[in-house]
PLY file of the C-alpha trace (Angstrom):
ply
format ascii 1.0
element vertex 53
property float x
property float y
property float z
element edge 52
property int vertex1
property int vertex2
end_header
45.76 36.61 55.43
46.93 35.25 58.85
45.67 36.89 61.70
48.00 36.97 64.84
46.86 37.14 68.33
48.77 38.38 71.46
49.99 35.51 73.57
47.98 36.83 76.65
44.86 36.35 74.70
45.77 32.91 73.51
46.55 31.95 77.14
43.11 33.23 78.24
41.23 31.48 75.65
43.23 28.21 76.20
42.61 28.25 80.22
38.92 28.93 79.68
38.54 26.24 77.15
40.41 23.72 79.37
38.02 24.68 82.18
34.93 24.23 80.05
33.08 21.00 79.09
32.29 22.54 75.29
35.46 23.91 73.71
33.27 25.12 70.55
31.21 27.60 72.76
34.44 29.23 74.05
35.35 29.40 70.25
31.94 30.95 69.29
32.21 33.35 72.49
35.35 34.71 70.86
34.45 34.40 67.38
37.43 31.84 66.64
37.61 28.49 64.71
37.41 25.72 67.21
40.38 24.12 65.33
42.44 27.55 66.63
41.21 26.69 70.08
42.15 23.13 70.25
45.68 24.05 68.85
45.99 26.84 71.55
45.02 24.18 74.25
47.64 21.62 73.02
50.35 24.53 72.81
49.44 25.70 76.10
49.83 22.28 77.66
53.05 21.91 75.82
54.26 24.74 77.59
54.81 26.79 74.47
52.95 29.87 75.86
55.68 30.05 78.73
58.35 31.70 76.51
60.09 34.72 77.61
61.34 37.11 74.67
0 1
1 2
2 3
3 4
4 5
5 6
6 7
7 8
8 9
9 10
10 11
11 12
12 13
13 14
14 15
15 16
16 17
17 18
18 19
19 20
20 21
21 22
22 23
23 24
24 25
25 26
26 27
27 28
28 29
29 30
30 31
31 32
32 33
33 34
34 35
35 36
36 37
37 38
38 39
39 40
40 41
41 42
42 43
43 44
44 45
45 46
46 47
47 48
48 49
49 50
50 51
51 52
């Protein structure tokens, strides 16, 4: 089953990971897959987290 995370949480994790030299550590800190964190970083940089619904 796919888990959904709030946009605010994704943004927080992406910003922390961008600042960090070790993305995997941020993933472990939040109990996430590093693949998810890298995807959120990419989406954040592409502006996908700036949408207003």
